[in-house]
Residue, then its C-alpha position, 0 to 999 in steps of 0.5 A: m382763180w379757184k376760190l375755197i367757199e367755206e360756210p357751217d355746212v358746206k365747203y367747196f372750190q368755186f371759179i366764176f368767169e363771166n356768166k359761167m359758175f364752176l365748182y367742185s366739192t370737198k368732204v363738207g357738206t356734200e349732200k348740201f351742194l348737191e342739193r343747192f346746184a342740182p346738177v344732171m348728171l350721168k352713168q359714167i363708164h369711162s367711154d368718150i360719150i358726150i350727152d348733149i341733154d338739150k337734145e338728146q334722152g340718154r344718160v349713159g357717157d363721160g360728158l355733158i353739154s347743155s346750153g342752160s342746165s346745171i351739169g355735173v360728174k362724179v370723181a375719185d381721182c379721174l379729172p374733171v374737165y370744164l369747156f365752154n363757148g358762146q352757147n354751151i357749156a360741158i363737162l367731162h370725166c377724164g379718166w385714162r380710159s376716157i382720154i384715150n378713146g378720145i372724150v376730149t377730141n371730141a368736145k373739142h370738134i363739138l365745141k370748136n371756139y372752147q375755152y376751159c378749166l380743169g378740176a383737181a384729180i390725181g397728180p403725177c406725184c401719185y398716179e402710178v401705172k403699169s406699162d401698158v397704159a404708159s405706152l398707150f400715152s406715149r404713143k399720143y401724149s408723151g409729156a404725160i408720162s414721167e419714170r421715177g426709179q422703176r415706177i411710172y407716173l402719168d400726169l392726165k393734166k398734162a394729156v388733157v392740156q396737150e390736147l385742148g391747148i394751155e393757151r385756152c386753159l382759164a384756170n387749174l385747181d392745182y391739188c392731188t386728190l391722193c395727197n389732199e385727204e383733208y378736202f378730197y375722196s380718193h378711189r386709190r385711197g380706198d375712199k367709197k365716197r366721191n367728189y363732185a364737179v358742177l358747171r352752170f350758168l349764173r342766173 
């Protein structure tokens, strides 16, 4: 289960499984959080690109894989997906573009025998999309689209779970970033700052 860690100068969510630590920042002590966990980050471009930082020099994309480093992504309303297998850890920045472009499918094929966790993201309570985005998801992840009145809503988590399999999901940080202003920054709320998701091995 995810647990809220509260200290005088930093507050963050943490989930520990075996020798891995899954982390998600809050508004309290973001700089301290980054300083403490020191993740390798990318220039994110809403793509399907996953960088193996043990083998590749590139730092542009939306997914990271490593066998030892602390890795992270920044998110505003997008969904961070934390994956691992026996040798590697991986973290993905999953907005609707990255999901449709195939980043989750790519990670699944790279890691093969994997398990995963989900961080906080904008929820289907708030994530209104236009018909063009809805039609893209309806073709591949039909369960991720819902309608209320004349409005259409997207559930990023349902799309990812449909791709990766519910049976492989260990934990879900079940918060909407737009609803929970106390904890999280949200792009749709107009915030300029970001939340950070980090995955690392315990030392």
